[in-house]
PyMOL Python script that loads the backbone (N, CA, C, O; Angstrom):
from pymol import cmd

cmd.read_pdbstr("""\
ATOM      1  N   UNK A   1     -46.098  -0.639 145.345  1.00  0.00           N
ATOM      2  CA  UNK A   1     -46.426  -2.037 145.269  1.00  0.00           C
ATOM      3  C   UNK A   1     -47.345  -2.215 144.058  1.00  0.00           C
ATOM      4  O   UNK A   1     -48.247  -1.410 143.827  1.00  0.00           O
ATOM      5  N   UNK A   2     -47.106  -3.266 143.301  1.00  0.00           N
ATOM      6  CA  UNK A   2     -47.943  -3.564 142.140  1.00  0.00           C
ATOM      7  C   UNK A   2     -49.000  -4.589 142.523  1.00  0.00           C
ATOM      8  O   UNK A   2     -48.716  -5.573 143.206  1.00  0.00           O
ATOM      9  N   UNK A   3     -50.233  -4.338 142.067  1.00  0.00           N
ATOM     10  CA  UNK A   3     -51.352  -5.207 142.377  1.00  0.00           C
ATOM     11  C   UNK A   3     -52.032  -5.586 141.068  1.00  0.00           C
ATOM     12  O   UNK A   3     -52.427  -4.715 140.292  1.00  0.00           O
ATOM     13  N   UNK A   4     -52.168  -6.892 140.822  1.00  0.00           N
ATOM     14  CA  UNK A   4     -52.803  -7.383 139.607  1.00  0.00           C
ATOM     15  C   UNK A   4     -54.163  -7.994 139.904  1.00  0.00           C
ATOM     16  O   UNK A   4     -54.401  -8.517 140.993  1.00  0.00           O
ATOM     17  N   UNK A   5     -55.047  -7.919 138.924  1.00  0.00           N
ATOM     18  CA  UNK A   5     -56.395  -8.453 139.059  1.00  0.00           C
ATOM     19  C   UNK A   5     -56.682  -9.391 137.893  1.00  0.00           C
ATOM     20  O   UNK A   5     -56.239  -9.149 136.770  1.00  0.00           O
ATOM     21  N   UNK A   6     -57.422 -10.459 138.163  1.00  0.00           N
ATOM     22  CA  UNK A   6     -57.729 -11.451 137.146  1.00  0.00           C
ATOM     23  C   UNK A   6     -59.222 -11.709 137.052  1.00  0.00           C
ATOM     24  O   UNK A   6     -59.972 -11.404 137.979  1.00  0.00           O
ATOM     25  N   UNK A   7     -59.651 -12.272 135.927  1.00  0.00           N
ATOM     26  CA  UNK A   7     -61.053 -12.637 135.711  1.00  0.00           C
ATOM     27  C   UNK A   7     -61.958 -11.422 135.779  1.00  0.00           C
ATOM     28  O   UNK A   7     -61.603 -10.355 135.279  1.00  0.00           O
ATOM     29  N   UNK A   8     -63.133 -11.574 136.397  1.00  0.00           N
ATOM     30  CA  UNK A   8     -64.077 -10.462 136.477  1.00  0.00           C
ATOM     31  C   UNK A   8     -63.527  -9.261 137.246  1.00  0.00           C
ATOM     32  O   UNK A   8     -63.973  -8.133 137.038  1.00  0.00           O
ATOM     33  N   UNK A   9     -62.569  -9.499 138.124  1.00  0.00           N
ATOM     34  CA  UNK A   9     -61.948  -8.385 138.840  1.00  0.00           C
ATOM     35  C   UNK A   9     -61.263  -7.449 137.853  1.00  0.00           C
ATOM     36  O   UNK A   9     -61.341  -6.227 137.984  1.00  0.00           O
ATOM     37  N   UNK A  10     -60.597  -8.027 136.873  1.00  0.00           N
ATOM     38  CA  UNK A  10     -59.891  -7.237 135.859  1.00  0.00           C
ATOM     39  C   UNK A  10     -60.867  -6.372 135.073  1.00  0.00           C
ATOM     40  O   UNK A  10     -60.559  -5.229 134.737  1.00  0.00           O
ATOM     41  N   UNK A  11     -62.050  -6.921 134.778  1.00  0.00           N
ATOM     42  CA  UNK A  11     -63.042  -6.166 134.015  1.00  0.00           C
ATOM     43  C   UNK A  11     -63.462  -4.893 134.743  1.00  0.00           C
ATOM     44  O   UNK A  11     -63.710  -3.870 134.106  1.00  0.00           O
ATOM     45  N   UNK A  12     -63.543  -4.946 136.061  1.00  0.00           N
ATOM     46  CA  UNK A  12     -64.003  -3.797 136.841  1.00  0.00           C
ATOM     47  C   UNK A  12     -62.874  -2.919 137.376  1.00  0.00           C
ATOM     48  O   UNK A  12     -63.016  -1.699 137.454  1.00  0.00           O
ATOM     49  N   UNK A  13     -61.761  -3.537 137.743  1.00  0.00           N
ATOM     50  CA  UNK A  13     -60.693  -2.799 138.413  1.00  0.00           C
ATOM     51  C   UNK A  13     -59.480  -2.535 137.530  1.00  0.00           C
ATOM     52  O   UNK A  13     -58.587  -1.782 137.918  1.00  0.00           O
ATOM     53  N   UNK A  14     -59.436  -3.144 136.348  1.00  0.00           N
ATOM     54  CA  UNK A  14     -58.292  -2.983 135.458  1.00  0.00           C
ATOM     55  C   UNK A  14     -57.275  -4.090 135.657  1.00  0.00           C
ATOM     56  O   UNK A  14     -57.387  -4.898 136.579  1.00  0.00           O
ATOM     57  N   UNK A  15     -56.283  -4.116 134.783  1.00  0.00           N
ATOM     58  CA  UNK A  15     -55.248  -5.158 134.834  1.00  0.00           C
ATOM     59  C   UNK A  15     -54.371  -5.051 136.076  1.00  0.00           C
ATOM     60  O   UNK A  15     -54.086  -6.043 136.747  1.00  0.00           O
ATOM     61  N   UNK A  16     -53.955  -3.835 136.363  1.00  0.00           N
ATOM     62  CA  UNK A  16     -52.966  -3.653 137.415  1.00  0.00           C
ATOM     63  C   UNK A  16     -53.069  -2.239 137.979  1.00  0.00           C
ATOM     64  O   UNK A  16     -53.450  -1.296 137.284  1.00  0.00           O
ATOM     65  N   UNK A  17     -52.725  -2.123 139.234  1.00  0.00           N
ATOM     66  CA  UNK A  17     -52.610  -0.818 139.890  1.00  0.00           C
ATOM     67  C   UNK A  17     -51.292  -0.783 140.633  1.00  0.00           C
ATOM     68  O   UNK A  17     -50.750  -1.817 141.022  1.00  0.00           O
ATOM     69  N   UNK A  18     -50.796   0.400 140.821  1.00  0.00           N
ATOM     70  CA  UNK A  18     -49.593   0.569 141.628  1.00  0.00           C
ATOM     71  C   UNK A  18     -49.918   1.580 142.721  1.00  0.00           C
ATOM     72  O   UNK A  18     -50.372   2.691 142.448  1.00  0.00           O
ATOM     73  N   UNK A  19     -49.676   1.172 143.959  1.00  0.00           N
ATOM     74  CA  UNK A  19     -49.919   2.062 145.088  1.00  0.00           C
ATOM     75  C   UNK A  19     -48.700   2.022 146.010  1.00  0.00           C
ATOM     76  O   UNK A  19     -47.924   1.067 145.996  1.00  0.00           O
ATOM     77  N   UNK A  20     -48.550   3.054 146.792  1.00  0.00           N
ATOM     78  CA  UNK A  20     -47.435   3.106 147.739  1.00  0.00           C
ATOM     79  C   UNK A  20     -47.615   2.019 148.797  1.00  0.00           C
ATOM     80  O   UNK A  20     -48.715   1.796 149.302  1.00  0.00           O
ATOM     81  N   UNK A  21     -46.527   1.360 149.113  1.00  0.00           N
ATOM     82  CA  UNK A  21     -46.559   0.300 150.129  1.00  0.00           C
ATOM     83  C   UNK A  21     -46.590   0.930 151.514  1.00  0.00           C
ATOM     84  O   UNK A  21     -46.050   2.013 151.740  1.00  0.00           O
ATOM     85  N   UNK A  22     -47.233   0.225 152.428  1.00  0.00           N
ATOM     86  CA  UNK A  22     -47.212   0.619 153.830  1.00  0.00           C
ATOM     87  C   UNK A  22     -46.463  -0.461 154.600  1.00  0.00           C
ATOM     88  O   UNK A  22     -46.768  -1.646 154.469  1.00  0.00           O
ATOM     89  N   UNK A  23     -45.500  -0.060 155.388  1.00  0.00           N
ATOM     90  CA  UNK A  23     -44.648  -1.000 156.100  1.00  0.00           C
ATOM     91  C   UNK A  23     -45.462  -1.928 156.996  1.00  0.00           C
ATOM     92  O   UNK A  23     -46.274  -1.477 157.804  1.00  0.00           O
ATOM     93  N   UNK A  24     -45.230  -3.236 156.842  1.00  0.00           N
ATOM     94  CA  UNK A  24     -45.887  -4.230 157.683  1.00  0.00           C
ATOM     95  C   UNK A  24     -47.343  -4.490 157.353  1.00  0.00           C
ATOM     96  O   UNK A  24     -48.032  -5.173 158.111  1.00  0.00           O
ATOM     97  N   UNK A  25     -47.824  -3.965 156.247  1.00  0.00           N
ATOM     98  CA  UNK A  25     -49.224  -4.155 155.882  1.00  0.00           C
ATOM     99  C   UNK A  25     -49.517  -5.628 155.584  1.00  0.00           C
ATOM    100  O   UNK A  25     -48.694  -6.325 154.991  1.00  0.00           O
ATOM    101  N   UNK A  26     -50.675  -6.084 155.993  1.00  0.00           N
ATOM    102  CA  UNK A  26     -51.103  -7.453 155.701  1.00  0.00           C
ATOM    103  C   UNK A  26     -51.992  -7.450 154.457  1.00  0.00           C
ATOM    104  O   UNK A  26     -52.410  -6.394 153.981  1.00  0.00           O
ATOM    105  N   UNK A  27     -52.269  -8.628 153.948  1.00  0.00           N
ATOM    106  CA  UNK A  27     -53.200  -8.752 152.827  1.00  0.00           C
ATOM    107  C   UNK A  27     -54.563  -8.189 153.223  1.00  0.00           C
ATOM    108  O   UNK A  27     -55.201  -7.497 152.429  1.00  0.00           O
ATOM    109  N   UNK A  28     -55.013  -8.479 154.440  1.00  0.00           N
ATOM    110  CA  UNK A  28     -56.299  -7.947 154.910  1.00  0.00           C
ATOM    111  C   UNK A  28     -56.290  -6.418 154.905  1.00  0.00           C
ATOM    112  O   UNK A  28     -57.267  -5.793 154.494  1.00  0.00           O
ATOM    113  N   UNK A  29     -55.205  -5.824 155.355  1.00  0.00           N
ATOM    114  CA  UNK A  29     -55.086  -4.375 155.356  1.00  0.00           C
ATOM    115  C   UNK A  29     -55.070  -3.796 153.952  1.00  0.00           C
ATOM    116  O   UNK A  29     -55.637  -2.733 153.701  1.00  0.00           O
ATOM    117  N   UNK A  30     -54.414  -4.504 153.038  1.00  0.00           N
ATOM    118  CA  UNK A  30     -54.388  -4.058 151.643  1.00  0.00           C
ATOM    119  C   UNK A  30     -55.789  -4.074 151.056  1.00  0.00           C
ATOM    120  O   UNK A  30     -56.172  -3.144 150.345  1.00  0.00           O
ATOM    121  N   UNK A  31     -56.555  -5.112 151.340  1.00  0.00           N
ATOM    122  CA  UNK A  31     -57.949  -5.162 150.855  1.00  0.00           C
ATOM    123  C   UNK A  31     -58.746  -3.953 151.350  1.00  0.00           C
ATOM    124  O   UNK A  31     -59.480  -3.325 150.587  1.00  0.00           O
ATOM    125  N   UNK A  32     -58.592  -3.640 152.631  1.00  0.00           N
ATOM    126  CA  UNK A  32     -59.313  -2.507 153.216  1.00  0.00           C
ATOM    127  C   UNK A  32     -58.888  -1.207 152.539  1.00  0.00           C
ATOM    128  O   UNK A  32     -59.722  -0.361 152.215  1.00  0.00           O
ATOM    129  N   UNK A  33     -57.598  -1.063 152.332  1.00  0.00           N
ATOM    130  CA  UNK A  33     -57.094   0.159 151.692  1.00  0.00           C
ATOM    131  C   UNK A  33     -57.598   0.278 150.262  1.00  0.00           C
ATOM    132  O   UNK A  33     -57.993   1.364 149.836  1.00  0.00           O
ATOM    133  N   UNK A  34     -57.590  -0.826 149.509  1.00  0.00           N
ATOM    134  CA  UNK A  34     -58.103  -0.798 148.131  1.00  0.00           C
ATOM    135  C   UNK A  34     -59.585  -0.444 148.116  1.00  0.00           C
ATOM    136  O   UNK A  34     -60.033   0.301 147.244  1.00  0.00           O
ATOM    137  N   UNK A  35     -60.343  -0.963 149.061  1.00  0.00           N
ATOM    138  CA  UNK A  35     -61.776  -0.651 149.143  1.00  0.00           C
ATOM    139  C   UNK A  35     -61.996   0.837 149.402  1.00  0.00           C
ATOM    140  O   UNK A  35     -62.972   1.413 148.921  1.00  0.00           O
ATOM    141  N   UNK A  36     -61.099   1.459 150.154  1.00  0.00           N
ATOM    142  CA  UNK A  36     -61.205   2.888 150.412  1.00  0.00           C
ATOM    143  C   UNK A  36     -60.861   3.732 149.204  1.00  0.00           C
ATOM    144  O   UNK A  36     -61.331   4.863 149.078  1.00  0.00           O
ATOM    145  N   UNK A  37     -60.039   3.189 148.308  1.00  0.00           N
ATOM    146  CA  UNK A  37     -59.636   3.923 147.110  1.00  0.00           C
ATOM    147  C   UNK A  37     -60.634   3.789 145.968  1.00  0.00           C
ATOM    148  O   UNK A  37     -60.724   4.666 145.109  1.00  0.00           O
ATOM    149  N   UNK A  38     -61.381   2.691 145.960  1.00  0.00           N
ATOM    150  CA  UNK A  38     -62.278   2.417 144.828  1.00  0.00           C
ATOM    151  C   UNK A  38     -63.538   1.727 145.327  1.00  0.00           C
ATOM    152  O   UNK A  38     -63.456   0.621 145.861  1.00  0.00           O
ATOM    153  N   UNK A  39     -64.702   2.351 145.166  1.00  0.00           N
ATOM    154  CA  UNK A  39     -65.946   1.737 145.634  1.00  0.00           C
ATOM    155  C   UNK A  39     -66.212   0.369 145.009  1.00  0.00           C
ATOM    156  O   UNK A  39     -66.801  -0.496 145.658  1.00  0.00           O
ATOM    157  N   UNK A  40     -65.791   0.158 143.763  1.00  0.00           N
ATOM    158  CA  UNK A  40     -65.978  -1.152 143.122  1.00  0.00           C
ATOM    159  C   UNK A  40     -65.181  -2.230 143.835  1.00  0.00           C
ATOM    160  O   UNK A  40     -65.628  -3.373 143.930  1.00  0.00           O
ATOM    161  N   UNK A  41     -64.008  -1.877 144.335  1.00  0.00           N
ATOM    162  CA  UNK A  41     -63.151  -2.850 145.002  1.00  0.00           C
ATOM    163  C   UNK A  41     -63.806  -3.375 146.275  1.00  0.00           C
ATOM    164  O   UNK A  41     -63.628  -4.541 146.628  1.00  0.00           O
ATOM    165  N   UNK A  42     -64.548  -2.541 146.953  1.00  0.00           N
ATOM    166  CA  UNK A  42     -65.209  -2.950 148.208  1.00  0.00           C
ATOM    167  C   UNK A  42     -66.096  -4.172 147.977  1.00  0.00           C
ATOM    168  O   UNK A  42     -66.078  -5.115 148.768  1.00  0.00           O
ATOM    169  N   UNK A  43     -66.863  -4.154 146.904  1.00  0.00           N
ATOM    170  CA  UNK A  43     -67.776  -5.261 146.616  1.00  0.00           C
ATOM    171  C   UNK A  43     -67.070  -6.454 145.988  1.00  0.00           C
ATOM    172  O   UNK A  43     -67.493  -7.594 146.178  1.00  0.00           O
ATOM    173  N   UNK A  44     -66.003  -6.207 145.244  1.00  0.00           N
ATOM    174  CA  UNK A  44     -65.360  -7.270 144.474  1.00  0.00           C
ATOM    175  C   UNK A  44     -64.267  -8.024 145.217  1.00  0.00           C
ATOM    176  O   UNK A  44     -63.982  -9.172 144.875  1.00  0.00           O
ATOM    177  N   UNK A  45     -63.656  -7.425 146.207  1.00  0.00           N
ATOM    178  CA  UNK A  45     -62.515  -8.049 146.883  1.00  0.00           C
ATOM    179  C   UNK A  45     -62.896  -8.677 148.216  1.00  0.00           C
ATOM    180  O   UNK A  45     -62.201  -8.501 149.217  1.00  0.00           O
ATOM    181  N   UNK A  46     -63.993  -9.404 148.225  1.00  0.00           N
ATOM    182  CA  UNK A  46     -64.436 -10.098 149.427  1.00  0.00           C
ATOM    183  C   UNK A  46     -63.524 -11.256 149.789  1.00  0.00           C
ATOM    184  O   UNK A  46     -62.565 -11.534 149.069  1.00  0.00           O
ATOM    185  N   UNK A  47     -63.808 -11.933 150.891  1.00  0.00           N
ATOM    186  CA  UNK A  47     -62.942 -13.005 151.382  1.00  0.00           C
ATOM    187  C   UNK A  47     -62.851 -14.218 150.456  1.00  0.00           C
ATOM    188  O   UNK A  47     -61.927 -15.020 150.588  1.00  0.00           O
ATOM    189  N   UNK A  48     -63.788 -14.366 149.528  1.00  0.00           N
ATOM    190  CA  UNK A  48     -63.728 -15.483 148.588  1.00  0.00           C
ATOM    191  C   UNK A  48     -62.637 -15.279 147.529  1.00  0.00           C
ATOM    192  O   UNK A  48     -62.248 -16.229 146.849  1.00  0.00           O
ATOM    193  N   UNK A  49     -62.150 -14.059 147.390  1.00  0.00           N
ATOM    194  CA  UNK A  49     -61.086 -13.739 146.441  1.00  0.00           C
ATOM    195  C   UNK A  49     -59.753 -14.005 147.125  1.00  0.00           C
ATOM    196  O   UNK A  49     -59.482 -13.477 148.204  1.00  0.00           O
ATOM    197  N   UNK A  50     -58.925 -14.824 146.491  1.00  0.00           N
ATOM    198  CA  UNK A  50     -57.642 -15.220 147.085  1.00  0.00           C
ATOM    199  C   UNK A  50     -56.533 -14.278 146.653  1.00  0.00           C
ATOM    200  O   UNK A  50     -56.567 -13.728 145.552  1.00  0.00           O
ATOM    201  N   UNK A  51     -55.559 -14.096 147.517  1.00  0.00           N
ATOM    202  CA  UNK A  51     -54.386 -13.281 147.223  1.00  0.00           C
ATOM    203  C   UNK A  51     -53.206 -14.208 146.946  1.00  0.00           C
ATOM    204  O   UNK A  51     -53.014 -15.219 147.622  1.00  0.00           O
ATOM    205  N   UNK A  52     -52.434 -13.843 145.953  1.00  0.00           N
ATOM    206  CA  UNK A  52     -51.261 -14.615 145.565  1.00  0.00           C
ATOM    207  C   UNK A  52     -50.054 -13.676 145.589  1.00  0.00           C
ATOM    208  O   UNK A  52     -50.095 -12.578 145.034  1.00  0.00           O
ATOM    209  N   UNK A  53     -48.989 -14.123 146.236  1.00  0.00           N
ATOM    210  CA  UNK A  53     -47.729 -13.382 146.255  1.00  0.00           C
ATOM    211  C   UNK A  53     -46.666 -14.342 145.757  1.00  0.00           C
ATOM    212  O   UNK A  53     -46.497 -15.435 146.298  1.00  0.00           O
ATOM    213  N   UNK A  54     -45.954 -13.926 144.728  1.00  0.00           N
ATOM    214  CA  UNK A  54     -45.015 -14.842 144.104  1.00  0.00           C
ATOM    215  C   UNK A  54     -45.796 -15.965 143.453  1.00  0.00           C
ATOM    216  O   UNK A  54     -46.700 -15.714 142.655  1.00  0.00           O
ATOM    217  N   UNK A  55     -45.467 -17.166 143.777  1.00  0.00           N
ATOM    218  CA  UNK A  55     -46.160 -18.320 143.208  1.00  0.00           C
ATOM    219  C   UNK A  55     -47.042 -19.022 144.224  1.00  0.00           C
ATOM    220  O   UNK A  55     -47.406 -20.182 144.028  1.00  0.00           O
ATOM    221  N   UNK A  56     -47.394 -18.336 145.311  1.00  0.00           N
ATOM    222  CA  UNK A  56     -48.193 -19.050 146.309  1.00  0.00           C
ATOM    223  C   UNK A  56     -49.378 -18.220 146.805  1.00  0.00           C
ATOM    224  O   UNK A  56     -49.322 -16.994 146.904  1.00  0.00           O
ATOM    225  N   UNK A  57     -50.434 -18.940 147.106  1.00  0.00           N
ATOM    226  CA  UNK A  57     -51.620 -18.331 147.701  1.00  0.00           C
ATOM    227  C   UNK A  57     -51.285 -18.033 149.158  1.00  0.00           C
ATOM    228  O   UNK A  57     -50.731 -18.881 149.859  1.00  0.00           O
ATOM    229  N   UNK A  58     -51.617 -16.839 149.605  1.00  0.00           N
ATOM    230  CA  UNK A  58     -51.296 -16.445 150.974  1.00  0.00           C
ATOM    231  C   UNK A  58     -52.572 -16.087 151.734  1.00  0.00           C
ATOM    232  O   UNK A  58     -53.597 -15.764 151.134  1.00  0.00           O
ATOM    233  N   UNK A  59     -52.494 -16.148 153.040  1.00  0.00           N
ATOM    234  CA  UNK A  59     -53.630 -15.836 153.893  1.00  0.00           C
ATOM    235  C   UNK A  59     -53.743 -14.346 154.189  1.00  0.00           C
ATOM    236  O   UNK A  59     -52.898 -13.542 153.794  1.00  0.00           O
ATOM    237  N   UNK A  60     -54.798 -14.012 154.887  1.00  0.00           N
ATOM    238  CA  UNK A  60     -55.089 -12.613 155.206  1.00  0.00           C
ATOM    239  C   UNK A  60     -54.039 -11.990 156.123  1.00  0.00           C
ATOM    240  O   UNK A  60     -53.849 -10.774 156.107  1.00  0.00           O
ATOM    241  N   UNK A  61     -53.358 -12.810 156.921  1.00  0.00           N
ATOM    242  CA  UNK A  61     -52.379 -12.270 157.860  1.00  0.00           C
ATOM    243  C   UNK A  61     -50.969 -12.205 157.285  1.00  0.00           C
ATOM    244  O   UNK A  61     -50.031 -11.847 157.997  1.00  0.00           O
ATOM    245  N   UNK A  62     -50.806 -12.544 156.007  1.00  0.00           N
ATOM    246  CA  UNK A  62     -49.496 -12.487 155.354  1.00  0.00           C
ATOM    247  C   UNK A  62     -49.013 -11.042 155.312  1.00  0.00           C
ATOM    248  O   UNK A  62     -49.720 -10.159 154.827  1.00  0.00           O
ATOM    249  N   UNK A  63     -47.807 -10.804 155.822  1.00  0.00           N
ATOM    250  CA  UNK A  63     -47.236  -9.452 155.834  1.00  0.00           C
ATOM    251  C   UNK A  63     -46.495  -9.178 154.529  1.00  0.00           C
ATOM    252  O   UNK A  63     -45.661  -9.965 154.082  1.00  0.00           O
ATOM    253  N   UNK A  64     -46.825  -8.046 153.940  1.00  0.00           N
ATOM    254  CA  UNK A  64     -46.225  -7.639 152.669  1.00  0.00           C
ATOM    255  C   UNK A  64     -45.022  -6.743 152.935  1.00  0.00           C
ATOM    256  O   UNK A  64     -45.022  -5.952 153.878  1.00  0.00           O
ATOM    257  N   UNK A  65     -43.993  -6.875 152.094  1.00  0.00           N
ATOM    258  CA  UNK A  65     -42.836  -5.999 152.272  1.00  0.00           C
ATOM    259  C   UNK A  65     -42.879  -4.810 151.308  1.00  0.00           C
ATOM    260  O   UNK A  65     -42.024  -3.927 151.373  1.00  0.00           O
ATOM    261  N   UNK A  66     -43.870  -4.786 150.417  1.00  0.00           N
ATOM    262  CA  UNK A  66     -44.031  -3.661 149.511  1.00  0.00           C
ATOM    263  C   UNK A  66     -43.267  -3.782 148.212  1.00  0.00           C
ATOM    264  O   UNK A  66     -43.473  -2.986 147.296  1.00  0.00           O
ATOM    265  N   UNK A  67     -42.391  -4.759 148.118  1.00  0.00           N
ATOM    266  CA  UNK A  67     -41.603  -4.945 146.902  1.00  0.00           C
ATOM    267  C   UNK A  67     -42.213  -5.990 145.970  1.00  0.00           C
ATOM    268  O   UNK A  67     -41.901  -6.027 144.780  1.00  0.00           O
ATOM    269  N   UNK A  68     -43.067  -6.821 146.507  1.00  0.00           N
ATOM    270  CA  UNK A  68     -43.634  -7.906 145.719  1.00  0.00           C
ATOM    271  C   UNK A  68     -44.860  -7.452 144.928  1.00  0.00           C
ATOM    272  O   UNK A  68     -45.407  -6.374 145.158  1.00  0.00           O
ATOM    273  N   UNK A  69     -45.265  -8.285 144.012  1.00  0.00           N
ATOM    274  CA  UNK A  69     -46.512  -8.076 143.268  1.00  0.00           C
ATOM    275  C   UNK A  69     -47.577  -8.938 143.938  1.00  0.00           C
ATOM    276  O   UNK A  69     -47.359 -10.125 144.181  1.00  0.00           O
ATOM    277  N   UNK A  70     -48.711  -8.347 144.232  1.00  0.00           N
ATOM    278  CA  UNK A  70     -49.833  -9.054 144.827  1.00  0.00           C
ATOM    279  C   UNK A  70     -50.884  -9.221 143.736  1.00  0.00           C
ATOM    280  O   UNK A  70     -51.233  -8.261 143.049  1.00  0.00           O
ATOM    281  N   UNK A  71     -51.384 -10.436 143.582  1.00  0.00           N
ATOM    282  CA  UNK A  71     -52.422 -10.693 142.583  1.00  0.00           C
ATOM    283  C   UNK A  71     -53.660 -11.219 143.277  1.00  0.00           C
ATOM    284  O   UNK A  71     -53.578 -12.074 144.159  1.00  0.00           O
ATOM    285  N   UNK A  72     -54.809 -10.701 142.872  1.00  0.00           N
ATOM    286  CA  UNK A  72     -56.068 -11.150 143.422  1.00  0.00           C
ATOM    287  C   UNK A  72     -56.781 -12.018 142.403  1.00  0.00           C
ATOM    288  O   UNK A  72     -56.997 -11.615 141.260  1.00  0.00           O
ATOM    289  N   UNK A  73     -57.146 -13.224 142.841  1.00  0.00           N
ATOM    290  CA  UNK A  73     -57.744 -14.231 141.980  1.00  0.00           C
ATOM    291  C   UNK A  73     -59.159 -14.546 142.445  1.00  0.00           C
ATOM    292  O   UNK A  73     -59.358 -14.916 143.603  1.00  0.00           O
ATOM    293  N   UNK A  74     -60.143 -14.407 141.564  1.00  0.00           N
ATOM    294  CA  UNK A  74     -61.520 -14.735 141.951  1.00  0.00           C
ATOM    295  C   UNK A  74     -61.679 -16.247 142.062  1.00  0.00           C
ATOM    296  O   UNK A  74     -60.832 -16.998 141.578  1.00  0.00           O
ATOM    297  N   UNK A  75     -62.756 -16.696 142.696  1.00  0.00           N
ATOM    298  CA  UNK A  75     -63.008 -18.144 142.769  1.00  0.00           C
ATOM    299  C   UNK A  75     -63.114 -18.722 141.361  1.00  0.00           C
ATOM    300  O   UNK A  75     -63.625 -18.074 140.448  1.00  0.00           O
ATOM    301  N   UNK A  76     -62.630 -19.929 141.203  1.00  0.00           N
ATOM    302  CA  UNK A  76     -62.671 -20.594 139.908  1.00  0.00           C
ATOM    303  C   UNK A  76     -63.598 -21.789 139.970  1.00  0.00           C
ATOM    304  O   UNK A  76     -63.734 -22.439 141.006  1.00  0.00           O
ATOM    305  N   UNK A  77     -64.216 -22.061 138.875  1.00  0.00           N
ATOM    306  CA  UNK A  77     -65.007 -23.290 138.762  1.00  0.00           C
ATOM    307  C   UNK A  77     -64.859 -23.789 137.335  1.00  0.00           C
ATOM    308  O   UNK A  77     -64.439 -23.049 136.446  1.00  0.00           O
ATOM    309  N   UNK A  78     -65.191 -24.991 137.138  1.00  0.00           N
ATOM    310  CA  UNK A  78     -65.052 -25.541 135.792  1.00  0.00           C
ATOM    311  C   UNK A  78     -65.420 -27.000 135.783  1.00  0.00           C
ATOM    312  O   UNK A  78     -65.858 -27.575 136.780  1.00  0.00           O
ATOM    313  N   UNK A  79     -65.231 -27.554 134.657  1.00  0.00           N
ATOM    314  CA  UNK A  79     -65.589 -28.950 134.569  1.00  0.00           C
ATOM    315  C   UNK A  79     -64.872 -29.628 133.449  1.00  0.00           C
ATOM    316  O   UNK A  79     -65.060 -30.824 133.231  1.00  0.00           O
TER     317      UNK A  79
END
""", "prot")
cmd.dss("prot")
cmd.show_as("cartoon", "prot")
cmd.util.cbc("prot")
cmd.orient("prot")
């Protein structure tokens, strides 16, 4: 499964990672697994960071099939 990071997440975690998919894994489970692989991810991938699959923002209970690209987007602000 390909995982992309944007904004400050990219600065710490890199542009993209590829990890083996786990059948039936949720976005919440993926966050936990990423935190176990990288100590920086634990602090950076909190609940304020949204997950996007395809062209839509998905919730923590969204089940991944392992074929899609998951992107993590930090909170945005602007004016």
